[in-house]
LOKOLBA-958025 format. One record per residue: residue in three letters; x, y, z of N, C-alpha, C in turn. Coordinates in steps of 0.02 Angstrom, whole numbers, plus 50000, padded with zeros to 5 digits. Example, Ala and Ser with C-alpha at 12.3 -4.5 7.8 and 13.67 -1.06 7.14 Angstrom:
residues 2
ALA506604971650390506154977550390506604983550390/SER506424988850354506844994750357506455000250394/
//
This chain:
residues 638
MET512994749049715512824741249722512984738849640/GLN513494733749637513654730449569513224725949553/ARG513094725349487512674720249445513024714349452/SER512694707349460513034701649448513204699649378/SER513734696449374514024694949314514294687749306/PRO514314683549248514624677149244515384677649252/GLY515744673549278516444673449284516754674549347/ARG517224675149356517634676349418517954683249422/GLU517834686949471518074692749482518904693249505/ILE519274697149471519994697449480520124704049528/GLY520194703249591520284710149634520884713549622/SER521374710849594522114716149572522044717049510/ARG522174723749510522284726749443522754723849407/THR523394723849438524044720649401523964714849380/HIS523694710349416523664702149399523174702149344/PHE522554706749339522094706149286522434707849215/PHE522834714049213523144715649165523754711249140/GLN524024707049189524464702149158524034695749131/LEU523494694749148523074689249119522894691449057/ILE522784697549038522454699448980523104701548922/ASP523674701448946524274704148902524404698748851/PRO524294700248788524484696248736525174692248737/ALA525484695448773526224692848769526254685948812/ASN525784686048859525704679648901525304674548878/GLY524904674448820524524671048793523914667648818/HIS523734671648869523194667148910522524668648884/LEU522304673048838521804675448809521544669848761/VAL520934668648740520774664148691520834666848617/GLU521074663848578521124666848510520564669248468/THR520564674448431520054677248400519974674548333/THR519364671348323519254668548260518614672148227/ALA518594670948158518104673648123517434672348154/GLY517004677448157516274676648175516104675948255/LYS516714676548289516704676748365517004682848392/PRO516544684448450516794690848472517504691348500/ALA517724697748510518474698048540518544695248616/PRO519054693848636519104689548703518934694048757/VAL519094700848751519024706048804518454710948770/VAL518014712348824517474716948812517464721248864/VAL517414727948851517534733948897516844737148905/GLU516524735948966515884739248986515864744949025/SER515414748249049515314754049071515704754249142/ASP515764748249186515914747249244516454741749256/ARG516574738249205517034733149216517274730749151/ILE517844725749148518244723149093518164716049098/THR517824712749055517724705149055518184701849003/ALA518444696949013518934692348981518794684748975/THR519064682248917518974675148905519584672548907/LEU519784666948943520474664248957520504658548933/LYS521054656048910521104648648878520954644048936/PRO520704638448921520664632648977521484631249012/GLY521424630449066522144628849104522504634149120/THR522184639949111522654646449132522854645949197/PRO523474647249220523834647349299523314651549330/GLY523124648649393522714651649441521934651749431/ASP521814648549373521054647149362520914639649382/ASN520344638649374520114632349397520204626449340/PRO520554621449341520674616849284520064614349257/GLY520114614149182519524611249140519684612349057/THR519184610849034519264611448956518944616348918/GLU518514620948965518144625948936518474632148952/PRO518404638048907518674644248918518394646648984/ALA518824650949026518594652949085518344660949080/MET517824663849109517714670449101517944673949179/VAL518384680249170518524683149222518394690449207/TRP518414694049266518144701549253518504706649306/TYR518534712249289518874717749337518374723349342/GLY518254726349396517874731949404518264737949389/ILE517984743549345518284749249342517904755049348/ASP518074761049355517794767649376517474769849304/GLY516914771649298516784775149226517124780949211/SER517334785049275517544791749258518204791149216/ASN518574785849233519294786149202519264779349153/ARG518724778849122518644772849071519064774449013/HIS519204780848993519614781948931520384780148936/VAL520554781949004521374779149020521294771549010/THR520824768349034520834761349024520964757948954/LEU520504762248906520524760148846521204761648812/GLU521534767348832522144768448804522714763548822/ARG522694760848874523064755848902523014749448865/LEU522394747448849522344741148808522574742648738/ASP522434748348707522704748848643523434748748644/LYS523854752048695524574751548694524854743448708/MET524524740748744524564732948757524424728748691/GLY524064731248649523944727448587523344721448596/VAL522844724048645522394719148659521794720948612/ASP521524714748591520994714048549520274714148580/PHE520064719948595519344720348632518844725248596/THR518274724848618517734727048600517334731248653/THR516874736748640516624739748694515814739148698/ASP515574738248742514824737048757514604742848803/THR514284748948769514044754148807513324755448802/THR512884750248766512114751548768511924752648833/GLN512084748448878511774748748946511944754948981/SER512524756648974512874762349009512654768948990/ILE512434769048919512184776148896511454776748931/TRP511004772148936510464772048957510494773049035/VAL510924771249061511004770749141511204779149155/GLN511674780449118512024788149131511434792749114/LEU511134792249065510614796549039510124796749103/LEU509784790949125509284790949182509564793949259/LEU510304793349257510574796749315510664803849301/THR510684806249239510854813749238510074817349237/ILE509634813949205508884818149192508414816049241/GLY508594810649285508094807249322507864813249375/PRO508294815849406508184820649462507744826249432/PHE507944829449375507594834649347506894832149329/LEU506844827049301506134824149290505644824449349/ILE505944821949407505684820249474505364826949501/LEU505914832749491505644839549523505174842249469/LEU505284841249404504744844449365504084840949376/LEU503974834849383503374831549401503094835149464/LEU503574835549518503304837649578502974845549580/ILE503334849149533503184856349527502534856149486/TRP502534852049437501824851749397501184849449436/PHE501344844249491500824842549532500674848349577/LEU501094851049603500954857149650500554862449616/ILE500794865249559500434869749525499664867149499/ALA499634861249482499074859349453498534858349514/ARG498734856749570498314856349636498094863649656/SER498664868949645498374875149670497864878349629/MET497894875749558497584879349513496904876549518/ARG496834869849532496114867249547495854870849605/GLY496204871849660496004875349716495804882049699/ALA496164885149653495884892649643495194892649600/GLY495324887949553494644887249509494014884649544/GLY494084882549600493524880449630493294872549617/GLY493784869349587493554862649568494024860549516/PRO493944853349501494434850749455494274853449379/GLY494724851849333494724855349276495344855749241/GLY495324857849181496014859549140496434864749173/MET497044865049170497514869349198497194875749195/LEU497304877849128497204886349115496514887449128/GLY495934882849119495324884049132495144885449210/SER495414881749249495364882449317495814889149352/PHE496324890749315496774895749329496424901849307/GLY496054901749257495734908649226495114909549258/LYS494884905149318494214907249335494194913249386/SER493694916149391493724923349427493764920849506/ARG494214925549535494224926249614493844930149646/HIS493284931649625492754936449653492474933249723/ARG492274938349761491864936349821491154937949815/ILE490704933749826490004934949819489554936049880/SER489124941249885488694940949946488044939949923/THR487694934149950487064933149931486584938149949/LYS485884937149932485434940749948485344940450033/GLU485374935750049485274933550130485864937450169/ALA486554937750139487094939650174487184947550165/SER486874950750118486884958450104486514961650158/LYS486804963950217486414967550268486624975050269/VAL487064977150232487124984850239486664987850199/ARG486434992850222485884997850202486095004550203/PHE485645009050177485855016350165485925020250230/THR485515016850278485545019050338486185018950375/ASP486685013450344487275012450373487835016850344/VAL487605020950290488015024550255487855032550274/ALA488285036350294488245043550316488755048350293/GLY488545053350292489055058750269489205059850196/ILE488735056150152488785057650082488115056650046/ASP487745061350068487065060150052486985061649976/GLU487275066549955487325068149882487465062449833/ALA487955057649850488095051649820487575046949830/LYS487235045749884486675041349894486145043049853/GLU485995049149839485395051849813485545050349731/GLU486185050049713486295049749635486205041649624/VAL486345036749670486235030049653485685026949674/LEU485125030049701484605027849719484135025149662/GLU484185027849601483815025949533484245018849509/ILE484895017949535485065010549518484745005849563/VAL484615007549623484235003049665483485002349641/GLU483185007049612482505006049581482545001649523/PHE483045003749483483014998549418483074991149433/LEU483574989949484483654982549508482954980249529/LYS482624984149571482154981649597481384981049553/ASN481434985849502480804986249460481084987549383/PRO481454984449354481714984949290481204986649231/LYS480564984149251480134986349196479764992149187/ARG479864995949247479705002949248480175006349196/PHE480785005549204481225008749144481145006249081/GLN481095000749059480924997449003480295000548975/ARG479775002549005479105003748966479155008448918/LEU479575013448923479635019348885480315019348837/GLY480575013348844481205011948800481885014648823/GLY481865017348888482475020248919482855013748954/ARG483545015748965483995010948992484265014749052/ILE484395010349094484865012149157485635013349135/PRO486025017049175486855016749154487045010149173/ARG487415007549131487775001149137488325000749183/GLY488575006849183489215006149239489175013649275/VAL489415012549338489405018449377490095018849414/LEU490385025149409491055025149435491025029749494/LEU491275026849556491325029449612491915033249620/VAL492065039449624492645042549627492775047049677/GLY493395045949728493455049049795494035047949818/PRO494295049449866494875049049914494765042149950/PRO495345038849961495255033250012494995034250077/GLY494465029350093494205029050159493515033050166/CYS493305035750099492735039850102491955035650106/GLY492065029150090491455025750088491215023350025/LYS491755021949981491455020149918491165012549904/THR491705009449941491475001249951490875000249982/LEU490755004350042490175003950089489575005850046/LEU489695010050002489015013149967488875007249913/ALA489295003949886489234998449830488764992849873/ARG489024991149934488654985749968487974988149993/ALA487954995450007487234997650028486784996449966/ILE487044997749909486624998349852486324989749839/ALA486764986249848486544977849846486174976149892/GLY486344980249957485804977550010484984980750002/GLU485064986049981484414989749965483994987149910/ALA484394983949850484194981549794483904974349814/ASP484234970849859484184964149883484444959649815/CYS485054960149806485234955449751486004953049767/PRO486174948749715486864946649740487344952649731/PHE487924951749757488434957049754489124953649740/PHE489354954849686490074952449661490454956449668/SER491044956049718491554960349728492314957149703/ILE492684961449676493384959349661493814965149646/SER494374964949671494904970449663495164970049597/GLY495344976149560495684975049498496394972249491/SER496694971949549497294967949551497264960749542/ASP496614958849570496464950649556496444947849492/PHE496454952649442496394950049373497064948049340/VAL497564951749354498234952049323498594946449353/GLU498934941949323499384937849345499954936749303/MET500504932449311501144931449280500924928949208/PHE500394924849198500174921449144499844926549092/VAL499924927349029499654931448980498994928048970/GLY498404931348965497804929448959497354927649016/VAL497614926549077497284923849128496894930049159/GLY497044936249158496574942049176495944941349133/ALA496054941549077495494942649014494934936049030/SER495374930349048494934924249065494454925449126/ARG494714928149178494354928449235493824933849227/VAL493954938949174493464944849164492844940449134/ARG492904936449088492434932949055491984929149103/ASP492404926349143492024921449190491684924449238/LEU491874931049262491544934149314490874936949284/PHE490824939449217490294942549190489834936449174/LYS490134931449152489714925049138489224923449192/GLN489634922549257489204920949316488734926849351/ALA488974933249328488514938649352487834938149308/LYS487874936649238487294936649207486784930349231/GLU487154924549244486744919949267486354919649330/ASN486704925649379486434926549444486004934449430/SER485754936049370485494943949377484794942049399/PRO484564948649426484874955049439485414954249479/CYS485924956849473486544957749525486994964249507/ILE487384964249548487864970449553488594967649547/ILE488964969049507489684968549493490164974349523/PHE490564973849578490904979149601491624977549592/LEU491964982749556492664982349539493034987049585/ASP493434984949634493774989749676494484992149649/GLU494664997149657495314999349627495344998349556/VAL494955000649520494844998449440495405001949405/ASP495765005949438496265009249398496975004149394/ALA496854999249435497484993349425497394991049357/VAL496874990049321496834987749255496474991949207/GLY496294998049229495945002449188496225009149168/ARG496945008249185497425013449169497565015549097/ARG497515022049081497585024049011498155019248981/ARG497945017948915498395013348874498935017648832/GLY499485014448819499975019048777500385022748803/SER500405023348882500785027348909501515024048935/GLY502085026448949502665023448957502895017548927/PHE503385013448947503595007648908503215001548915/SER503254998448863502804991548859503184985548895/SER502814981948932503174975948965502674970548958/GLY502854964348984502374959448991501794960549027/GLY501934963449091501334965149133500834970449103/HIS501204974849074500864980549035500324977948981/ASP500604973348945500254969748893499674965948913/GLU499794961748978499334957749010498794962949027/ARG498904968649066498384973649087497864975949033/GLU498214978048975497864980048919497404974748886/GLN497664968348901497234963748873496564962648924/THR496684963448989496204961949038495714969049028/LEU496004974249012495514979849008495054980248943/ASN495414977348888495024975948828494444970548843/ALA494534964548885494004961248893493494964548932/ILE493694968748990493104972349021492694977148972/LEU492964979448932492614983948882492184980648828/VAL492434973948813492024969048770491344967048802/GLU491564965748858490904962548914490434967148919/MET490654974148936490124979348951489904980948888/ASP490114979848828489784980948768489254975148752/GLY489374970448794488974963648782488284964048809/PHE488234968148852487464968148883487004968848845/ASP486394966048850485844966448818485474971048854/ALA484944974248829484464978448865484084975748917/THR484054968148919483674965248970484164962049020/ASP484784962549008485274960949066485194966249121/GLN484984962249178485054966249241485624966849287/VAL486214967349254486864968049291486974975349287/ILE487244977949348487544984149347488234982849378/VAL488684987749340489414987449351489534993249396/ILE489854993149453490134998149497490804997949507/ALA491125002749492491865002849497492025009149551/ALA492665006649583492785013649633493655014749617/THR493835021549619494465022249613494535029649645/ASN495195031249667495395037049681495805041149642/ARG495965037849573496305041549519495955040549453/SER495335044049455494945044349390495345047549336/ASP495875051749351496225055849304496695051049262/VAL496725044149281497215040049244496815035049209/LEU496155034149213495815030449182495825030649100/ASP495725026049057495695025348998495055028348966/PRO495025033548928494365036848906493915032048872/ALA494065025548848493645020548824493205018048878/LEU493475019248938493275015348995492645019649017/THR492705026249006492205031249048491715035048993/ARG491775031648934491345034248881490755032448893/PRO490105035748867489345033548871489295027448843/GLY488905023548883488845016148869489245011448912/ARG489815014348947490115010248998490075012449059/PHE490625014549084490445018449152490445025849125/ASP489735027249105489625033449089489325037749143/ARG489245036449208489105040349256489605039849314/GLN489885045349332490355047049386489975049849453/VAL490155046349505489745049249560490445051149611/PRO490485057749615490995060249667490695057349743/VAL491235054949777491175053249851491765056049885/SER491605062849902492155066349927492155065850009/LEU492695070050032492705069150100492215073550140/PRO491835071350191491255074050226491375080950251/ASP490915084650250490875091650281490765090250359/VAL490725096350388490605095550461489965091950480/GLU489325092650438488775089650455488835082050440/GLY489235080250388489335073950365489725069750414/ARG490325073450442490565069750506490295068750555/LEU489835073650585489435072350630488965066850621/LYS488605065650565488215058850550488605053250566/ILE489255052350526489665047650529489825046150600/LEU490055050850642490215049050714489595046950747/GLU489005048650746488455046450771488325039150749/VAL488485037650688488425030050677488805026450707/HIS489505027350712489925023250739490055023550814/ALA489645029150840489675029650917489195025950953/ASP488655023050908488115019450941488415012950957/ALA488975011150941489315005150974489655005851042/ILE489795011451062490235012051120489825015651168/LYS490035015951229489685020151286490025025651293/LEU489565031451293489785038351293489695042251360/ALA490195046251385490045049851445489595055151427/PRO489265058751472488725063551474489035070351444/ASP489775071251451490075076151427490365076551358/VAL490245071751319490475071151253489995075151203/ASP490305080351176489955084551123490235081951052/MET489815078051010489985076850953490005081050905/LYS489715086750908489755093050859490465095950871/ARG490705096250925491375099150931491925094150910/VAL491825088050922492195082950890492235084050800/ALA491635084450784491585085350705491975092150678/ARG491885096950716492085103150696492985101850698/GLY493195098550740493815097550754494195093250719/THR493865089650667494165084750627494055086550548/PRO494355092850520494265093750460494695088950421/MET494575087050357494895083150312494895076850338/PHE494495073950384494435067250399494095064350359/SER494165057550343493725053450303493325048850340/GLY492835045650307492435041350354492815035850392/ALA493375033850359493715028450391494155031150452/ASP494455037650442494815040450492494285041950555/LEU493745043350537493135045550589493045038350636/ALA493015032350590492865026350624493475023450677/ALA494045025650638494685024450677494655028550748/LEU494485035050748494455039550794493975037350849/ILE493395035250831492925032550891493265026150918/ASN493625021250878493815014950915494475017750948/GLU494895022150929495465023150971495245026451033/ALA494825030451035494535033951094494205028051145/ALA494015023151109493645018551152494365015151193/ILE494855014551156495285009851175495775013851231/ILE495805021051220496175024451267495655023951331/ALA495015024951342494625023951383494725017751432/THR494785012451387494775005951418495515004451454/LEU495975007351427496635007251459496735010751519/GLU496345016351533496295021151592495815017951638/ASP495435012351616494935009151660494325013451681/LYS494065017251631493525021351635492935018151615/ASP492405020651654491725016251637491395018951573/SER491615025251541491335026851467491875031451435/VAL491755032151378492185036851345491965043551346/ASP492515048651368492285054651380492515058851322/GLN492545066151333492785070651277493575070851280/LEU493945069951331494545069551337494895063951297/ASP494445058751295494815052651255494745054251176/PHE494195058251158494135058951085494695065451071/GLU494765069151116495405074451097496055070151089/GLU496175066051138496865062251132496815058651070/ALA496245054151053496215050150994496375054350933/ARG496035060050928496205063350876496835065750848/ASP497235068750913497825070050911498225065450886/LYS498145059350918498555053850897498545051250839/ILE497915051850811497875049350732498185054350690/LYS498195060250706498375065550659499215065950660/PHE499455065850714500155068650734500515062550780/GLY500275057750796500595052250828500455052650913/ARG500685047050935500685046751012501085051451054/ALA500925055051107501315060151135501875056351168/ARG502465059651164503065055851194503325058051246/HIS502885056251315503155060551371503745057951399/SER504065052151382504625049751415505215051951370/ARG505185055751314505705058951271506225063251302/LYS506705061551306507205066351347507515071551294/VAL507255078751325507375084551280507965088251325/GLU508395090751284508845094351317508525102251341/GLU508725104651387508365111751410508435116851359/GLU509005117451329509225122951277508705120551220/GLU508625114551188508075112651135507385114351151/ARG507205111851209506575113151245506435120751232/ALA506765124451256506785131951261506605134051190/ALA507035131951139506945133851072506335131951045/THR506045125651058505455122951033504845127451064/ALA504855129851131504505134451162504425140951133/TYR504925144951117504855150351071504695149750999/HIS504895143650972504575143650908503915142250904/GLU503555138650950502775138650945502515144550971/ALA502825148151016502535154851040502605159250982/GLY503075159650935502995163550879502395162150834/HIS502285155350831501655152750784501045157050820/THR500925154750885500425156250919500245162650929/ALA500685167450937500595175150949500425178250880/VAL500735177050825500665179450765499945177150739/GLN499815170950751499095168050725498545171150763/ALA498625172350826498045175550860497965182850845/LEU498565186750827498495192650804498165193150738/LEU498235188050690498035189650625497305189150617/GLU496975192850588496155193050578496035186550529/HIS496435185150486496265181650428496495173650442/ALA496845172950494497105166550509496555162550547/ASP496625155850541496205152350598496305152850668/PRO495855153650706495975154050775496365148050804/VAL496825150750855497155145550888496645140550939/HIS496865134250941496575129850979496885127651039/LYS497505125251030497885123751082498695123151054/VAL499215123951095499925124051077500235119651133/THR500755115451111501035111151155501785110051135/ILE502195109051184502815106751179503085100951193/ILE502495096451205502605089051210502815087051143/PRO503265081851143503365079251074502935074351062/ARG502575074650991502115070450977502345067950903/GLY502455060850893502685058250830503405060850813/GLN503485063650761504195066250748504245073350765/ALA503645076450784503715083550802503835085650870/MET504205091250883504535092350943503945096350979/GLY503535099450947502825103450976502425105450909/ALA501925107950931501335109450877500875115250895/THR500685118250861500125123250870499555121750837/PHE499025120550860498405117850837497855123350832/SER497695123550758497275129450752496435126650743/LEU496075131150733495385129550732495005132250669/PRO494935127750621494585129850561493795132050573/GLU493645137050571492935139550586492445136750545/LYS492575134050476492145130850438492575126750391/ASP492205122750361492535118850298492735122850251/ARG493395123350225493635127550174493795124050109/TYR493485125350061493485122049990493925126049935/GLY494095132349966494595135349929494955140649967/TYR495535143749939495885148749977495945155149955/GLY495715160450004495795166749985496455170349998/ARG496685175449955497315177749953497455178950031/LYS497005183150062497055185850135497195180450176/PHE496925174550176497025169150205497725165950197/ILE497845165850132498515161950119499055166750145/GLU499165173250144499595177650156499625177650234/ALA499085177350273499095176850344499375169550364/THR499285164050332499505157950348500355157350328/LEU500515162250285501245161550269501585166250325/ARG501355171350348501585173850409501615170350469/VAL501115166650475501125162450537501635156650537/LEU501695153750468502265148150462503035151850472/CYS503105157950449503745160850462503895163450531/ALA503355164450571503445167650632503855163350679/GLY503775155750670504105151150714504805152150715/ARG505045151650651505775152350642506095160250656/ILE505685164550663505875170550682505985171450752/ALA505495169150793505575169150859506025164650895/GLU506235158850864506665154850885507345158250878/GLN507445160550810508105163650800508335169750839/ARG507715174250859507965180050900508035178050974/GLN507785172850997507915170451066508535167851065/THR508785162051028509425157851030509975161250990/ASN509845166950949510335168850902510505163350862/ASP510225158250842510355152750808509675150350754/VAL509935145650708509295142650671509415135850677/SER508855132250678508815124350675508425121950620/SER508435115050627508035111650583507265110750603/GLY507025114250644506385113950674505935116450620/ALA506115121250578505655124350538505565122950478/ALA505855115250456505895111550396505165110850378/MET504615109150412504025107350388503615115150369/ASP503785120750404503605126450401503805128050327/ILE504415127950316504655130150254504455126250191/GLN504295120650212503985116250147503285118150142/MET502785119750189502235121550169502165129150153/ALA502685132850171502655139950143502815139950071/THR503345136250052503545135649987502975133449934/ALA502625128449961502035125349923501585129949918/TYR501375134249972500875138449960501165143949902/ALA501655146249909501995151649866501865148949793/LYS502085142249782502165139549715501445139649694/HIS500905136949718500395136449700500015143649681/MET500215147749724500045155249711500185156949637/VAL500835155749616501125158249564500915154149510/LEU500915147149514500895143149456500135141049435/GLU499825140549489499155138149474498475142649489/TRP498645147149534498055150549551498095158549537/GLY498535159749494498575166849458498625172349511/MET499055171749567499045176849616499635181349611/SER500065180249541500615183849542500545189149499/SER500735195749515500555202349471500985202649409/ARG501565199149413502125198449347501855193349305/LEU501525188849327501385182649280500535182949263/GLY500275184749298499555186449294499095180449288/PHE498565180249258497995175249261498265169449205/VAL498755166249222499075160549188499205154749228/ARG499055149049206499345142249240499895138649209/TYR500385137149240500985135449220501235128549229/THR500685125349254500775117649276500495113849227/SER500835107649211500455102849166499895098549203/ASP499615095149154499135091549177499255085849233/ASP499065084749289499185079549320499145073049291/SER498685070749252498565064949220499045063149168/ASN499465068049138499985065149089500565061749129/GLU500515055249103501015050349125501605049249085/SER501725054249032502315052848986502975053349028/LEU503495049349013504005047849042504405055249038/LEU504345058648976504735065048959504195070448950/PRO503865073149000503415077948991503595084648957/ASP503195087748916503505093248890503465099948942/LYS503945105248941503905109548976503465115248956/GLU503045117749001502535122348989502665128648989/TYR503335130848996503545138148992504375138848971/SER504515144148953505275145348937505655146448990/PRO506425145048980506865146549039506695152949075/GLU506465159349035506455166549048505815166649106/THR505275162549087504715162749131504885158649185/ALA505255152449190505505149249252505845153949297/ARG506335158049267506655163249317506175167649355/ILE505645170149317505145175149340504815170649391/ILE504615164549375504335161949432504705160249494/ASP505345159049490505705157949551505765164849576/GLU505795170049547505895177049585505165178649614/GLU504635176749585503925177449616503885174349679/VAL504055168049673503905163549736504355165949805/LYS505005167649783505365170849838505125177749853/HIS504925180949807504615188149841504005186849880/ILE503505182249865503005181349914503255179249970/ILE503745173949987503915171750040504325177450087/ASP504665181350051505105185850087504625191850118/ALA504135193650071503605199250098503365195550168/ALA503085188750170502755186150218503315186550277/PHE503945185050250504475184150316504575190850353/ALA504525196450305504595201850348504065205350377/ASP503465203750349502875205850406502875201850466/ALA503005196650458503105191250521503555194350565/GLU504165196350539504675198450578504515203750624/ARG504145208950587503905215250626503375214150676/MET502995208650662502495208250717502715204350766/VAL503295199850761503615197650819503975202650858/SER504355206250829504685211850857504335216450900/GLU503665218150867503245222450912502835220050960/HIS502785212750961502395209551021502845204651053/TRP503545205951063504035202551088503895199751161/ASN503595204351199503395203251258502975197651259/THR502445197851227501815192051226502195186151203/VAL502555185851151502855178951119503325176551193/THR503695180851229504055178151280503535175251338/ALA503065179551350502595176051398502265169851377/ILE502085168451321501865161651285502315157051293/ALA502995157951280503555153551286503705152051350/GLU503675156451397503865154251473503235150251503/ALA502595152151481502085148151502502145140851473/LEU502335140751402502375133951387502995129951426/LEU503525132551437504005128951474503805127551544/LYS503305130851574503125129251643502585123651635/TYR502015124451591501415120351584501375116551530/GLU501915116351486502015111251424501365111651371/THR500795113851395500155113751349499765119851368/LEU499565123751319499055129551336498475128151293/GLN497855130151317497345129251285497135136851261/ALA496665137451216496455143951183496295149151227/SER495925146551284495735153151338496445155051370/GLU496945150351377497565153251417497885156951368/VAL497905155251312498225159051254497975166351258/GLU497325166551243497005173351261497185177151314/THR497235174351378497315177251440498035180851424/LEU498445177151401499165179151393499215184451343/MET498955184151288498875189751228498565195451269/SER498235195751319497855202051341498335204251401/GLY498885200551415499275204151472499235200051530/GLY498755194351535498665192451601499105186351616/ALA499045183351674499385177551695499005171351708/ILE499345165251705498975158751709499145156851774/ASP498595154451820498665151751895498375145251884/ARG498825140351882498645132951888499245128551905/PRO499205122851934499705119051960500285117651887/THR500805116851899501265115051852501255107351849/VAL501655104251802501695097651800502165095151861/THR502625098251881503005096651945502585096252000/ASP502175102552008501735101952071501165095952071/LEU500925094352017500525088252014500895081152030/LEU501335080451998501835075652011501955074952087/ASP502125080552122502285080152184501665077552226/ALA501145081252219500555079952251500425072552244/GLU500485069552180500315062752177500785057752213/SER501275060352227501785056152270501825056252345/GLU501275061052365501125060952442500435058252465/PRO500375053252490499815049252503499295052852554/THR499585057352598499125061152642498795067652609/SER499155069552560498765075452526498215074552484/PRO497775079052486497175077252450497285077552380/PRO496935075052339496935074252265496885081152231/PRO497235082852186497305089452153496505089652113/THR496265096152109495585095952073495675099951999/THR496305100251984496445104151929496535098451872/ALA496665100351811496705096251759497305091951747/SER497265087951708497835083151709498435086251673/PRO499045083451693499685087251670499865086551608/THR499455081951581499595080751505499395085651458/ASP499445084451388499155090351347498395088751336/ARG498065083751379497325083751359496865087151423/HIS496895094251412496315097051442495805098751406/THR495175100351450494625099851421494735107251379/PRO494515107351308494545112451268493885116351275/GLY493905122351253493345125851250492935124351195/ASP492605130151154492195128151113492635127751039/ALA493265129251056493685129150996493955122350965/ASP493965120850909494255114450878494925115350858/ASP495215109750846495915109650819495965107450751/GLY496475109050721496625106050649497325108550648/MET497835108450601498355111650581498245116150534/LEU498845119850528498795123950470498645120150405/PRO498125123450367497885118750309498515117750254/THR498475112450230498925110050164498615112850103/PRO498995115450056498875117950006498565112149960/ALA497935113749919497645108849873498135106449825/
//
């Protein structure tokens, strides 16, 4: 939209330039002290004509005319006026401001909008109005009040030693004067160390619930943002609020996110911000007075990477291990979670506990829930033992894939592969007993041989390891003998056997040539260029020893499979017929007996005939009622 201007607009470019051409003499004459007759502005040319100019209104006063131009080709117009010899001046004062406003105006609007959105989000994050950095630097912790803390030690099962170690923390928060009477002080920081899902957070909440005090919880990752100094500000705000609400507990989950050892790796902006946050935590923990009733509890599953300044006496000076539960601990955890579901009379929680080695508390809670879901989908009135068996296998190995189409040749190879594992495992005295073997695909596996750990194993003897290596090799041997070919089905067996052999040589001192020496570096070393712990000659010997151990196990397994080939064949044929064998059925086949029960096809045919009575045998799936044996897979080396 053009602005209004005095004078008359000339619509024709040719006519306008004829009027201002000095040769035609229509322009007023230039005199001293008066402006030039032609003025070039940003969007028009204005000219003052003599009175009586042809085409203009008659009169005695000079007439004003103008012609609109495009600002983009303004320089072309100026060059033409120079060539014509026109006396003109330029007036760009207004055009500069207009162009400047048009250029930076959109950016200013965008910046104002971004500033408004950030300021509003910062105020929301800070819990109220205030300065931008002040509200953004407020702690994002969650607080559970005395009334909301309902978790008690009775809700925590399977970690009795850890509970006993933190009981004095509860006593201090309840009765601090008892400890101050003799001048002693309670540990300011308690570090809970253990694998994920073992109950570290639950234990911290139980401490707060038993002590009947506020519980401030925050994750280590909540401290660090893209702005430098925000993490340290949040730390100061958290400890300030905690001191105002003492006695209380501060719980730092995943503290390794900010407490990682300083000085490792390359430095970056996020690295520096994390170190500033760690320094703020160290300073705040040093600032506790003897009368401050604030306990800092942190949880991590990587205590080896924590900064030494964080774990020194006076800060996190007490480390409480929260390890995976043993069989008794698993039983207690299962009983706690099973209170919420309806159990069938045949459920034996002791058998479930024995069959879930290396399960964490979170895994056991998921098992209970998964069993309830399975029973619900099958329209059962209660959760029975079969549901727990299926839930355990599903959590560890994935859902059974009954619909997966497998070629008969591949199915036979899988059957002989699992039969080799099963036969050798049943023959070896020091191997875990067989619990169940199946060729039903589950997860990414085409089949699986489930073993029964007779007890929780915290270390591995040489006889057990050598027996396990023979079992791992037997699958490939039986499959190769039957099919005269090798497949990728033994990939996991090879991986586990190699891992066992390397641990024997590098860490466990089980090599006769290398002796009682450890050749692996510390896992906590985070250097980007770690130093080698041994010479090239030693590396060659290590490779030879690893291969020697595996070759010896392979030769022994090959001999056992050859001597008991008829048994391997009987197990493989039974697997092809029944798909799943239980421990008692494997024992029958090992002793030369035969299995007499309906096959999968027989059961399906019986179900398709409405007049036939329902079968009284077990389900065709891999979910048969097990005996006293439990399952687990071959153990993974520590």
